[in-house]
N, C-alpha and C positions, 0 to 999 in steps of 0.2 A: 761773617759776616753777620755785623752784629745788628740785635734790634727783630729777629728770626723767635720765633716760639720753640724753636730746636736750640738759640742758643743756653736759655735757663734749665732747660727737662733732657735729658739725653736718651730719653725712651719718644719725645713726640718725634727723633729724628729716623723711625726706624730702621733705615737701612745703616745706623752707625749700630746699633743694640745686637743685643748677643741670642741666636738661638737654637736652637737642638734640629740638628736634621736627622730624620727618622730613616732616612736610606741609607746616610753616610756611620749611624748614631755616634755621635760627636758633636758638641757645644761647635756652633762655626759665628763670626761675626759678619752680621752685614747680609747681603743677598746673594747666597754663595749658590739656593737649592734655588728649587721648586718652592714656593709660598704652601702649593698641597703638600712639600715633604717636611715639613718648620714649627718648632713651634716657637710661641715669644710675640711679641721679642719679652728677655728677662736684661736682667738694670747689669748683671756680667755672667763674666763665663761661669761662675762656683752654682750660679743659683741655677743656668744656663744646662751648668750637667749633671743638676738635678732634676731636668725638666720632667720625666717620667714617674719619680717615685712621691712628686709635686702633683704631675696627675694622679696618682697610686690615692696617694691622698688624701688627695681632694673628690676622687670617685670614693672611697672608702665611707667621708664623713656622708657626703648627702647621700649615698646608696641608707646608712642610719639613720639621716630622717626620714626617707621615703620611708622606709621602716616604719619605725612609733610613730607618723600621720598615720599611713592605713592599719594599724592597733589602737590607734586615738576612737576613731569609727566604728572602732569592731565592737 
């Protein structure tokens, strides 16, 4: 169907996006597993495969920002 938002942006149609399934520990396309068991959507399979690494990097970055913010108050 032409003219729909997801024609221009593949991430606008999450059912066609890539997810990382926490239950199966793998990248999956579409809604194979329940929402509570998956991370994403990601733009491609390679990025979905890195989901845990990406989450770890983001957590470490935000933890560092929190520590810096707390240190400013001292």
